[in-house]
N, CA and C atoms as an extended XYZ file, in Angstrom:
552
Properties=species:S:1:pos:R:3:atomname:S:1:resname:S:1:resid:I:1 pbc="F F F"
N       152.297       30.781       96.899 N   MET     1
C       151.782       31.997       96.274 CA  MET     1
C       151.938       33.172       97.245 C   MET     1
N       152.481       34.274       96.728 N   LYS     2
C       152.689       35.462       97.530 CA  LYS     2
C       151.351       36.185       97.741 C   LYS     2
N       151.084       36.582       98.991 N   THR     3
C       149.854       37.296       99.301 CA  THR     3
C       150.044       38.784       99.036 C   THR     3
N       149.034       39.400       98.449 N   LYS     4
C       149.075       40.834       98.175 CA  LYS     4
C       149.001       41.609       99.492 C   LYS     4
N       149.839       42.621       99.610 N   ARG     5
C       149.780       43.495      100.777 CA  ARG     5
C       148.453       44.245      100.765 C   ARG     5
N       147.820       44.328      101.910 N   LYS     6
C       146.539       45.020      101.999 CA  LYS     6
C       146.730       46.441      102.512 C   LYS     6
N       145.879       47.325      102.031 N   ILE     7
C       145.808       48.690      102.554 CA  ILE     7
C       144.584       48.737      103.445 C   ILE     7
N       144.826       49.015      104.729 N   ILE     8
C       143.782       48.961      105.752 CA  ILE     8
C       143.613       50.333      106.394 C   ILE     8
N       142.395       50.846      106.350 N   VAL     9
C       142.069       52.076      107.073 CA  VAL     9
C       141.759       51.654      108.510 C   VAL     9
N       142.647       51.975      109.435 N   TYR    10
C       142.474       51.671      110.862 CA  TYR    10
C       142.304       53.017      111.533 C   TYR    10
N       141.090       53.297      112.020 N   ILE    11
C       140.763       54.673      112.386 CA  ILE    11
C       139.640       54.706      113.422 C   ILE    11
N       139.491       55.846      114.077 N   ALA    12
C       138.376       56.066      114.999 CA  ALA    12
C       137.479       57.164      114.437 C   ALA    12
N       136.180       57.011      114.667 N   THR    13
C       135.225       58.053      114.297 CA  THR    13
C       134.332       58.344      115.500 C   THR    13
N       133.762       59.524      115.496 N   SER    14
C       132.719       59.826      116.470 CA  SER    14
C       131.476       59.051      116.061 C   SER    14
N       130.500       58.974      116.946 N   ALA    15
C       129.265       58.252      116.623 CA  ALA    15
C       128.516       58.909      115.464 C   ALA    15
N       128.794       60.194      115.210 N   ASP    16
C       128.161       60.856      114.068 CA  ASP    16
C       129.065       60.885      112.834 C   ASP    16
N       130.110       60.042      112.813 N   GLY    17
C       130.877       59.778      111.605 CA  GLY    17
C       132.049       60.683      111.288 C   GLY    17
N       132.532       61.450      112.260 N   TYR    18
C       133.649       62.358      112.004 CA  TYR    18
C       134.946       61.805      112.578 C   TYR    18
N       136.067       62.070      111.856 N   ILE    19
C       137.376       61.636      112.345 CA  ILE    19
C       138.104       62.767      113.067 C   ILE    19
N       137.603       63.984      112.933 N   ALA    20
C       138.208       65.144      113.596 CA  ALA    20
C       137.207       66.296      113.574 C   ALA    20
N       137.483       67.293      114.394 N   ARG    21
C       136.693       68.522      114.346 CA  ARG    21
C       137.064       69.284      113.069 C   ARG    21
N       136.318       70.333      112.704 N   PRO    22
C       136.617       71.057      111.457 CA  PRO    22
C       138.062       71.563      111.373 C   PRO    22
N       138.676       71.907      112.518 N   ASP    23
C       140.058       72.397      112.513 CA  ASP    23
C       141.087       71.272      112.629 C   ASP    23
N       140.629       70.013      112.578 N   GLY    24
C       141.532       68.872      112.662 CA  GLY    24
C       141.740       68.337      114.060 C   GLY    24
N       141.215       69.022      115.064 N   ASP    25
C       141.418       68.618      116.451 CA  ASP    25
C       140.766       67.269      116.741 C   ASP    25
N       141.483       66.432      117.501 N   VAL    26
C       140.972       65.117      117.897 CA  VAL    26
C       141.042       64.917      119.408 C   VAL    26
N       141.037       65.994      120.151 N   GLU    27
C       141.101       65.886      121.615 CA  GLU    27
C       139.973       65.030      122.189 C   GLU    27
N       138.831       64.981      121.515 N   TRP    28
C       137.719       64.158      121.993 CA  TRP    28
C       138.124       62.691      122.080 C   TRP    28
N       139.148       62.278      121.326 N   LEU    29
C       139.643       60.900      121.408 CA  LEU    29
C       140.473       60.666      122.669 C   LEU    29
N       141.105       61.708      123.169 N   ASN    30
C       141.981       61.573      124.338 CA  ASN    30
C       141.216       61.369      125.636 C   ASN    30
N       139.924       61.425      125.589 N   ARG    31
C       139.109       61.198      126.791 CA  ARG    31
C       138.864       59.718      127.047 C   ARG    31
N       139.343       58.857      126.166 N   ARG    32
C       139.155       57.412      126.328 CA  ARG    32
C       140.013       56.908      127.481 C   ARG    32
N       139.610       55.815      128.107 N   PRO    33
C       140.437       55.235      129.173 CA  PRO    33
C       141.788       54.797      128.615 C   PRO    33
N       142.835       55.000      129.389 N   ARG    34
C       144.187       54.650      128.938 CA  ARG    34
C       144.488       53.154      129.076 C   ARG    34
N       143.638       52.415      129.774 N   ASN    35
C       143.912       50.993      130.020 CA  ASN    35
C       143.287       50.075      128.973 C   ASN    35
N       142.689       50.639      127.928 N   VAL    36
C       142.090       49.839      126.851 CA  VAL    36
C       142.769       50.260      125.551 C   VAL    36
N       143.225       49.288      124.765 N   ASP    37
C       143.914       49.672      123.531 CA  ASP    37
C       143.082       49.413      122.267 C   ASP    37
N       141.913       48.834      122.390 N   TYR    38
C       140.978       48.647      121.273 CA  TYR    38
C       141.594       47.890      120.089 C   TYR    38
N       142.571       47.030      120.341 N   GLY    39
C       143.155       46.208      119.289 CA  GLY    39
C       144.442       46.734      118.687 C   GLY    39
N       144.922       47.895      119.130 N   MET    40
C       146.135       48.475      118.542 CA  MET    40
C       147.370       47.598      118.780 C   MET    40
N       147.502       46.983      119.948 N   LYS    41
C       148.675       46.132      120.214 CA  LYS    41
C       148.722       44.949      119.255 C   LYS    41
N       147.571       44.488      118.835 N   GLU    42
C       147.491       43.387      117.869 CA  GLU    42
C       147.722       43.886      116.438 C   GLU    42
N       147.187       45.055      116.120 N   PHE    43
C       147.254       45.587      114.757 CA  PHE    43
C       148.643       46.107      114.386 C   PHE    43
N       149.259       46.890      115.248 N   TYR    44
C       150.490       47.615      114.916 CA  TYR    44
C       151.610       46.702      114.393 C   TYR    44
N       151.850       45.543      114.997 N   PRO    45
C       152.926       44.680      114.472 CA  PRO    45
C       152.629       44.081      113.088 C   PRO    45
N       151.401       44.195      112.598 N   THR    46
C       151.066       43.631      111.281 CA  THR    46
C       151.363       44.596      110.142 C   THR    46
N       151.781       45.840      110.461 N   VAL    47
C       152.041       46.842      109.423 CA  VAL    47
C       153.514       47.238      109.416 C   VAL    47
N       153.978       47.665      108.248 N   ASP    48
C       155.331       48.213      108.156 CA  ASP    48
C       155.352       49.535      107.390 C   ASP    48
N       154.162       50.022      107.047 N   THR    49
C       154.029       51.237      106.253 CA  THR    49
C       152.794       51.995      106.725 C   THR    49
N       152.937       53.337      106.813 N   ILE    50
C       151.792       54.194      107.154 CA  ILE    50
C       151.649       55.259      106.075 C   ILE    50
N       150.408       55.460      105.628 N   LEU    51
C       150.089       56.479      104.631 CA  LEU    51
C       149.364       57.633      105.321 C   LEU    51
N       149.885       58.829      105.147 N   TRP    52
C       149.366       60.036      105.793 CA  TRP    52
C       148.928       61.040      104.741 C   TRP    52
N       147.864       61.762      105.037 N   GLY    53
C       147.509       62.931      104.240 CA  GLY    53
C       148.288       64.121      104.762 C   GLY    53
N       148.427       65.141      103.942 N   ARG    54
C       149.217       66.321      104.328 CA  ARG    54
C       148.609       67.059      105.516 C   ARG    54
N       147.284       67.174      105.563 N   LYS    55
C       146.658       67.873      106.692 CA  LYS    55
C       146.889       67.107      107.989 C   LYS    55
N       146.825       65.778      107.944 N   THR    56
C       147.070       64.964      109.138 CA  THR    56
C       148.518       65.116      109.584 C   THR    56
N       149.436       65.107      108.647 N   TYR    57
C       150.866       65.299      108.929 CA  TYR    57
C       151.092       66.659      109.593 C   TYR    57
N       150.555       67.729      108.989 N   ASP    58
C       150.733       69.074      109.548 CA  ASP    58
C       150.109       69.181      110.929 C   ASP    58
N       148.918       68.587      111.120 N   TRP    59
C       148.265       68.647      112.421 CA  TRP    59
C       149.138       67.962      113.478 C   TRP    59
N       149.679       66.787      113.133 N   LEU    60
C       150.511       66.052      114.078 CA  LEU    60
C       151.757       66.851      114.462 C   LEU    60
N       152.422       67.443      113.483 N   LEU    61
C       153.606       68.253      113.774 CA  LEU    61
C       153.264       69.409      114.707 C   LEU    61
N       152.169       70.117      114.417 N   ASN    62
C       151.765       71.250      115.263 CA  ASN    62
C       151.373       70.807      116.664 C   ASN    62
N       150.661       69.686      116.758 N   TYR    63
C       150.217       69.161      118.051 CA  TYR    63
C       151.418       68.858      118.950 C   TYR    63
N       152.404       68.160      118.401 N   TYR    64
C       153.565       67.799      119.212 CA  TYR    64
C       154.487       68.982      119.463 C   TYR    64
N       154.539       69.920      118.532 N   LYS    65
C       155.344       71.124      118.741 CA  LYS    65
C       154.821       71.906      119.947 C   LYS    65
N       153.480       71.995      120.070 N   LYS    66
C       152.866       72.682      121.221 CA  LYS    66
C       153.240       72.006      122.534 C   LYS    66
N       153.485       70.697      122.479 N   GLN    67
C       153.860       69.941      123.679 CA  GLN    67
C       155.372       69.912      123.890 C   GLN    67
N       156.116       70.577      123.013 N   GLY    68
C       157.562       70.631      123.146 CA  GLY    68
C       158.289       69.411      122.599 C   GLY    68
N       157.578       68.524      121.935 N   LYS    69
C       158.199       67.324      121.370 CA  LYS    69
C       158.475       67.570      119.887 C   LYS    69
N       159.730       67.452      119.488 N   THR    70
C       160.069       67.708      118.091 CA  THR    70
C       160.790       66.537      117.430 C   THR    70
N       161.157       65.515      118.192 N   LYS    71
C       161.877       64.372      117.619 CA  LYS    71
C       161.099       63.088      117.843 C   LYS    71
N       161.289       62.134      116.940 N   GLY    72
C       160.697       60.819      117.097 CA  GLY    72
C       159.192       60.760      116.909 C   GLY    72
N       158.641       61.688      116.133 N   LEU    73
C       157.198       61.694      115.927 CA  LEU    73
C       156.745       60.550      115.043 C   LEU    73
N       157.610       60.124      114.135 N   PHE    74
C       157.274       59.067      113.196 CA  PHE    74
C       158.158       57.865      113.490 C   PHE    74
N       157.547       56.705      113.633 N   ASP    75
C       158.266       55.477      113.944 CA  ASP    75
C       159.243       55.163      112.816 C   ASP    75
N       160.532       55.188      113.131 N   SER    76
C       161.559       54.969      112.109 CA  SER    76
C       161.642       53.513      111.652 C   SER    76
N       160.955       52.602      112.369 N   LYS    77
C       160.930       51.204      111.948 CA  LYS    77
C       159.903       50.976      110.833 C   LYS    77
N       159.091       51.987      110.575 N   LEU    78
C       158.053       51.903      109.542 CA  LEU    78
C       158.351       52.888      108.424 C   LEU    78
N       157.864       52.594      107.229 N   ALA    79
C       157.920       53.563      106.136 CA  ALA    79
C       156.726       54.498      106.301 C   ALA    79
N       156.978       55.789      106.318 N   ASN    80
C       155.923       56.794      106.465 CA  ASN    80
C       155.873       57.622      105.189 C   ASN    80
N       154.739       57.555      104.486 N   TYR    81
C       154.548       58.308      103.252 CA  TYR    81
C       153.457       59.349      103.469 C   TYR    81
N       153.767       60.591      103.094 N   VAL    82
C       152.801       61.681      103.191 CA  VAL    82
C       152.475       62.142      101.775 C   VAL    82
N       151.187       62.202      101.460 N   PHE    83
C       150.745       62.606      100.129 CA  PHE    83
C       150.523       64.107      100.099 C   PHE    83
N       151.211       64.768       99.165 N   SER    84
C       151.081       66.214       99.026 CA  SER    84
C       151.619       66.648       97.676 C   SER    84
N       150.956       67.601       97.067 N   GLN    85
C       151.457       68.175       95.819 CA  GLN    85
C       152.536       69.217       96.102 C   GLN    85
N       152.623       69.678       97.368 N   LYS    86
C       153.611       70.690       97.737 CA  LYS    86
C       154.369       70.234       98.992 C   LYS    86
N       155.365       69.349       98.811 N   PRO    87
C       156.123       68.878       99.973 CA  PRO    87
C       156.911       70.022      100.614 C   PRO    87
N       157.130       69.955      101.925 N   PRO    88
C       157.927       70.987      102.582 CA  PRO    88
C       159.399       70.847      102.192 C   PRO    88
N       160.155       71.927      102.352 N   GLU    89
C       161.581       71.857      102.042 CA  GLU    89
C       162.312       70.936      103.011 C   GLU    89
N       161.871       70.891      104.252 N   GLN    90
C       162.498       70.050      105.267 CA  GLN    90
C       161.457       69.148      105.907 C   GLN    90
N       161.189       67.965      105.327 N   PRO    91
C       160.215       67.065      105.951 CA  PRO    91
C       160.745       66.540      107.286 C   PRO    91
N       159.837       66.120      108.128 N   ALA    92
C       160.220       65.523      109.412 CA  ALA    92
C       161.053       64.272      109.142 C   ALA    92
N       161.987       63.964      110.036 N   PRO    93
C       162.780       62.746      109.860 CA  PRO    93
C       161.893       61.505      109.804 C   PRO    93
N       162.253       60.586      108.901 N   GLY    94
C       161.511       59.337      108.781 CA  GLY    94
C       160.297       59.410      107.897 C   GLY    94
N       160.136       60.513      107.144 N   VAL    95
C       158.957       60.705      106.302 CA  VAL    95
C       159.383       60.921      104.856 C   VAL    95
N       158.670       60.297      103.940 N   GLN    96
C       158.872       60.542      102.513 CA  GLN    96
C       157.589       61.145      101.949 C   GLN    96
N       157.731       62.161      101.120 N   PHE    97
C       156.568       62.785      100.500 CA  PHE    97
C       156.306       62.177       99.132 C   PHE    97
N       155.024       62.029       98.811 N   VAL    98
C       154.584       61.399       97.576 CA  VAL    98
C       153.671       62.375       96.842 C   VAL    98
N       153.932       62.553       95.548 N   SER    99
C       153.035       63.389       94.748 CA  SER    99
C       152.561       62.659       93.489 C   SER    99
N       152.930       61.381       93.349 N   GLU   100
C       152.499       60.617       92.177 CA  GLU   100
C       151.046       60.186       92.330 C   GLU   100
N       150.405       59.799       91.243 N   PRO   101
C       149.012       59.354       91.327 CA  PRO   101
C       148.846       58.175       92.287 C   PRO   101
N       147.726       58.183       92.998 N   VAL   102
C       147.438       57.187       94.030 CA  VAL   102
C       147.531       55.765       93.491 C   VAL   102
N       146.889       55.496       92.385 N   LYS   103
C       146.840       54.125       91.854 CA  LYS   103
C       148.240       53.601       91.545 C   LYS   103
N       149.051       54.405       90.877 N   ALA   104
C       150.408       53.986       90.518 CA  ALA   104
C       151.238       53.745       91.778 C   ALA   104
N       151.141       54.654       92.742 N   PHE   105
C       151.888       54.483       93.988 CA  PHE   105
C       151.450       53.219       94.719 C   PHE   105
N       150.143       53.034       94.864 N   ALA   106
C       149.621       51.874       95.603 CA  ALA   106
C       150.047       50.570       94.937 C   ALA   106
N       149.974       50.501       93.638 N   GLN   107
C       150.357       49.268       92.947 CA  GLN   107
C       151.851       48.996       93.091 C   GLN   107
N       152.659       50.045       93.029 N   ARG   108
C       154.106       49.888       93.204 CA  ARG   108
C       154.413       49.431       94.637 C   ARG   108
N       153.746       50.036       95.615 N   LEU   109
C       153.963       49.679       97.012 CA  LEU   109
C       153.527       48.236       97.288 C   LEU   109
N       152.388       47.851       96.766 N   ARG   110
C       151.891       46.480       96.966 CA  ARG   110
C       152.821       45.440       96.343 C   ARG   110
N       153.545       45.826       95.287 N   ALA   111
C       154.432       44.885       94.592 CA  ALA   111
C       155.714       44.611       95.373 C   ALA   111
N       156.009       45.440       96.376 N   THR   112
C       157.205       45.215       97.189 CA  THR   112
C       156.865       44.284       98.342 C   THR   112
N       157.812       43.454       98.764 N   PRO   113
C       157.527       42.569       99.898 CA  PRO   113
C       157.353       43.375      101.178 C   PRO   113
N       156.510       42.873      102.050 N   GLY   114
C       156.327       43.549      103.320 CA  GLY   114
C       155.036       43.154      103.993 C   GLY   114
N       154.775       43.849      105.075 N   LYS   115
C       153.573       43.606      105.863 CA  LYS   115
C       152.421       44.427      105.284 C   LYS   115
N       151.337       44.515      106.052 N   GLN   116
C       150.176       45.295      105.614 CA  GLN   116
C       150.501       46.789      105.680 C   GLN   116
N       149.639       47.584      105.063 N   ILE   117
C       149.825       49.028      104.927 CA  ILE   117
C       148.692       49.728      105.658 C   ILE   117
N       149.040       50.613      106.572 N   TRP   118
C       148.070       51.333      107.384 CA  TRP   118
C       147.744       52.663      106.726 C   TRP   118
N       146.490       52.831      106.343 N   MET   119
C       146.002       54.107      105.849 CA  MET   119
C       145.566       54.913      107.065 C   MET   119
N       146.383       55.885      107.453 N   MET   120
C       146.104       56.710      108.621 CA  MET   120
C       145.028       57.754      108.307 C   MET   120
N       145.046       58.279      107.111 N   GLY   121
C       144.063       59.305      106.752 CA  GLY   121
C       144.753       60.605      106.461 C   GLY   121
N       143.988       61.567      106.212 N   GLY   122
C       142.628       61.910      106.452 CA  GLY   122
C       141.623       61.568      105.376 C   GLY   122
N       140.509       62.288      105.475 N   ALA   123
C       139.333       61.992      104.665 CA  ALA   123
C       139.597       62.099      103.164 C   ALA   123
N       140.355       63.093      102.743 N   GLY   124
C       140.651       63.269      101.321 CA  GLY   124
C       141.507       62.136      100.782 C   GLY   124
N       142.511       61.733      101.560 N   LEU   125
C       143.383       60.649      101.130 CA  LEU   125
C       142.631       59.323      101.105 C   LEU   125
N       141.810       59.085      102.127 N   ILE   126
C       140.998       57.868      102.146 CA  ILE   126
C       140.092       57.841      100.918 C   ILE   126
N       139.460       58.967      100.605 N   ALA   127
C       138.580       59.043       99.433 CA  ALA   127
C       139.345       58.773       98.141 C   ALA   127
N       140.535       59.331       98.013 N   SER   128
C       141.327       59.126       96.799 CA  SER   128
C       141.701       57.662       96.611 C   SER   128
N       142.122       57.001       97.682 N   PHE   129
C       142.469       55.583       97.602 CA  PHE   129
C       141.225       54.732       97.351 C   PHE   129
N       140.119       55.092       97.991 N   LEU   130
C       138.870       54.345       97.798 CA  LEU   130
C       138.405       54.468       96.348 C   LEU   130
N       138.433       55.674       95.812 N   ASP   131
C       138.005       55.896       94.434 CA  ASP   131
C       138.919       55.199       93.425 C   ASP   131
N       140.185       55.006       93.784 N   ALA   132
C       141.134       54.309       92.902 CA  ALA   132
C       141.051       52.792       93.068 C   ALA   132
N       140.172       52.331       93.969 N   GLY   133
C       140.052       50.895       94.213 CA  GLY   133
C       141.228       50.323       94.976 C   GLY   133
N       141.859       51.142       95.803 N   GLU   134
C       143.090       50.728       96.475 CA  GLU   134
C       142.969       50.653       98.000 C   GLU   134
N       141.759       50.447       98.508 N   ILE   135
C       141.581       50.149       99.930 CA  ILE   135
C       140.954       48.772      100.029 C   ILE   135
N       141.513       47.951      100.907 N   ASP   136
C       141.038       46.579      101.070 CA  ASP   136
C       140.121       46.411      102.270 C   ASP   136
N       140.422       47.110      103.358 N   GLU   137
C       139.664       46.926      104.602 CA  GLU   137
C       139.486       48.252      105.329 C   GLU   137
N       138.402       48.313      106.093 N   PHE   138
C       138.180       49.386      107.058 CA  PHE   138
C       138.085       48.746      108.432 C   PHE   138
N       138.824       49.263      109.379 N   ASP   139
C       138.785       48.823      110.777 CA  ASP   139
C       138.449       50.085      111.564 C   ASP   139
N       137.168       50.263      111.841 N   ILE   140
C       136.650       51.523      112.382 CA  ILE   140
C       136.265       51.342      113.842 C   ILE   140
N       136.749       52.238      114.670 N   HIS   141
C       136.387       52.259      116.084 CA  HIS   141
C       135.433       53.420      116.288 C   HIS   141
N       134.172       53.100      116.539 N   VAL   142
C       133.155       54.138      116.730 CA  VAL   142
C       133.142       54.519      118.203 C   VAL   142
N       133.490       55.781      118.461 N   ILE   143
C       133.582       56.304      119.826 CA  ILE   143
C       132.213       56.870      120.206 C   ILE   143
N       131.695       56.520      121.380 N   PRO   144
C       130.342       56.955      121.743 CA  PRO   144
C       130.279       58.426      122.165 C   PRO   144
N       130.473       59.293      121.178 N   VAL   145
C       130.375       60.729      121.400 CA  VAL   145
C       129.927       61.368      120.083 C   VAL   145
N       129.052       62.352      120.176 N   PHE   146
C       128.700       63.171      119.011 CA  PHE   146
C       129.526       64.440      119.099 C   PHE   146
N       130.179       64.834      118.006 N   ILE   147
C       130.926       66.093      118.024 CA  ILE   147
C       130.257       67.160      117.161 C   ILE   147
N       129.177       66.785      116.464 N   GLY   148
C       128.334       67.776      115.790 CA  GLY   148
C       128.746       68.178      114.398 C   GLY   148
N       130.017       68.364      114.165 N   GLU   149
C       130.512       68.732      112.844 CA  GLU   149
C       131.984       68.369      112.786 C   GLU   149
N       132.506       68.289      111.570 N   GLY   150
C       133.915       67.974      111.465 CA  GLY   150
C       134.303       67.381      110.139 C   GLY   150
N       135.418       66.659      110.174 N   VAL   151
C       135.978       65.998      108.997 CA  VAL   151
C       135.349       64.609      108.913 C   VAL   151
N       134.650       64.298      107.821 N   PRO   152
C       134.019       62.974      107.713 CA  PRO   152
C       135.076       61.885      107.515 C   PRO   152
N       134.701       60.658      107.761 N   LEU   153
C       135.595       59.522      107.549 CA  LEU   153
C       136.127       59.506      106.117 C   LEU   153
N       135.251       59.744      105.154 N   VAL   154
C       135.620       59.762      103.744 CA  VAL   154
C       135.110       61.070      103.146 C   VAL   154
N       135.976       61.780      102.429 N   ALA   155
C       135.552       63.033      101.801 CA  ALA   155
C       134.372       62.757      100.873 C   ALA   155
N       133.360       63.628      100.890 N   PRO   156
C       132.157       63.395      100.092 CA  PRO   156
C       132.423       63.433       98.589 C   PRO   156
N       131.906       62.450       97.931 N   ARG   157
C       131.876       62.362       96.469 CA  ARG   157
C       130.728       61.422       96.161 C   ARG   157
N       130.278       61.417       94.925 N   HIS   158
C       129.216       60.473       94.558 CA  HIS   158
C       129.854       59.114       94.331 C   HIS   158
N       129.523       58.167       95.186 N   ARG   159
C       130.070       56.813       95.042 CA  ARG   159
C       129.162       55.824       95.735 C   ARG   159
N       129.209       54.603       95.289 N   ASP   160
C       128.553       53.483       95.951 CA  ASP   160
C       129.613       52.398       96.097 C   ASP   160
N       130.093       52.202       97.301 N   ILE   161
C       131.107       51.192       97.580 CA  ILE   161
C       130.495       50.204       98.568 C   ILE   161
N       130.388       48.961       98.149 N   THR   162
C       129.815       47.933       99.006 CA  THR   162
C       130.877       47.401       99.961 C   THR   162
N       130.492       47.265      101.221 N   LEU   163
C       131.373       46.716      102.253 CA  LEU   163
C       130.801       45.400      102.747 C   LEU   163
N       131.683       44.470      103.105 N   ARG   164
C       131.270       43.200      103.711 CA  ARG   164
C       131.763       43.169      105.147 C   ARG   164
N       130.859       42.930      106.066 N   LEU   165
C       131.221       42.886      107.486 CA  LEU   165
C       132.133       41.701      107.765 C   LEU   165
N       133.273       41.977      108.377 N   ARG   166
C       134.205       40.923      108.820 CA  ARG   166
C       133.911       40.551      110.266 C   ARG   166
N       133.753       41.603      111.092 N   SER   167
C       133.501       41.357      112.508 CA  SER   167
C       133.092       42.659      113.186 C   SER   167
N       132.537       42.498      114.382 N   SER   168
C       132.267       43.656      115.233 CA  SER   168
C       132.543       43.234      116.669 C   SER   168
N       132.959       44.198      117.455 N   LYS   169
C       133.274       43.914      118.855 CA  LYS   169
C       132.853       45.111      119.696 C   LYS   169
N       132.145       44.835      120.778 N   ASN   170
C       131.750       45.880      121.728 CA  ASN   170
C       132.744       45.918      122.872 C   ASN   170
N       133.102       47.118      123.312 N   TYR   171
C       133.958       47.299      124.483 CA  TYR   171
C       133.097       47.805      125.637 C   TYR   171
N       133.505       47.537      126.873 N   PRO   172
C       132.692       47.919      128.036 CA  PRO   172
C       132.389       49.420      128.130 C   PRO   172
N       133.255       50.261      127.546 N   ASP   173
C       133.035       51.711      127.636 CA  ASP   173
C       132.163       52.247      126.501 C   ASP   173
N       131.597       51.347      125.685 N   GLY   174
C       130.694       51.760      124.620 CA  GLY   174
C       131.324       51.885      123.252 C   GLY   174
N       132.643       51.778      123.143 N   VAL   175
C       133.297       51.798      121.838 CA  VAL   175
C       132.901       50.525      121.096 C   VAL   175
N       132.658       50.656      119.795 N   VAL   176
C       132.353       49.503      118.948 CA  VAL   176
C       133.375       49.468      117.822 C   VAL   176
N       134.038       48.339      117.685 N   ARG   177
C       135.005       48.144      116.581 CA  ARG   177
C       134.288       47.367      115.488 C   ARG   177
N       134.269       47.963      114.286 N   ILE   178
C       133.607       47.352      113.143 CA  ILE   178
C       134.656       47.162      112.044 C   ILE   178
N       134.779       45.937      111.576 N   ARG   179
C       135.749       45.620      110.533 CA  ARG   179
C       135.009       45.211      109.252 C   ARG   179
N       135.370       45.872      108.153 N   TYR   180
C       134.758       45.613      106.852 CA  TYR   180
C       135.827       45.307      105.807 C   TYR   180
N       135.495       44.411      104.885 N   ASP   181
C       136.253       44.272      103.640 CA  ASP   181
C       135.560       45.133      102.604 C   ASP   181
N       136.348       45.735      101.721 N   VAL   182
C       135.773       46.448      100.586 CA  VAL   182
C       135.460       45.390       99.541 C   VAL   182
N       134.189       45.296       99.151 N   ALA   183
C       133.760       44.293       98.167 CA  ALA   183
C       134.354       44.634       96.804 C   ALA   183
N       134.789       43.617       96.109 N   ARG   184
C       135.360       43.828       94.768 CA  ARG   184
C       134.467       43.165       93.751 C   ARG   184
């Protein structure tokens, strides 16, 4: 029996639940020690597709442009899909833009053979997939810092989504990795 591809939100939040500052900045994440990978070396080889929101895509392009890096921003070994109703005329190499409904896209993507699917975010895209019933797991790294305000993990809407704890792991620097299945 073929296993269904899972859509997994693998992400970091501040201790007060934000994935970025109001302007999208995530510099507070760069203060982490470089010698700890928090499970990324194990996770990355399990995916072959990344789902991006348009704001996250634009932020990444601007961030690397400021650093003088303009090539190789998106891993060409992976399928990179950016959700937007207004795709740019010249998308970055290795990126495909998607404007179809979330549910139809997710079901079509899951029907193709492959590895797991990484939901990169942001909050609006995570909310859209969650509301469509198309997120299977959350793998959240809670960083021990309060940033006070910002972009929440999931865009606010009225919803009750039950999660089942898969595991939790504490790191010596205070980061806590919490893994949940979305209850069906």
